[in-house]
Steps between C-alpha positions, in 0.01 A plus 500: 500500500269763637312576820195301393708186448443262791786264413803484726830538317803292596852592393788272593868524413730204560876479463664161450829364375519523122488121464162494680311775315328276243414242767333766713305630199376145431402453866306827504322403176399172667368691799301739280346203319381356833352839601285517185250254651425743785199720423659801677810494279500760218835480319877476538812524293866424560794680342870422507762771478772512239767503773422134576437537873167677550144377460198730525135403543188707457167361622141607549259331737174566675519587872380151605788328316749378761813371326650398836232233546581337166760231457837614365682289243762284673772642277463837677685356798810490279488879470351611832569352839184494706547587865237484766492723802373360830 
């Protein structure tokens, strides 16, 4: 990374129950696979901690990449409750 790099960096840290760590890693891998078809996507990786409860993601994308507009794998609802504000 340097000042001339135009990619946006995303860093996410999730904490889940130990029994769910591998399931979350699999769900994130599925999501990354779906992002690869978007021309504004650059790269992403997912890492699981040795403590069994944390998952870390690192991603790079061009400014026009909007991950919020892309469909999330259904399995994500098992890990994250979606709430809508009115």
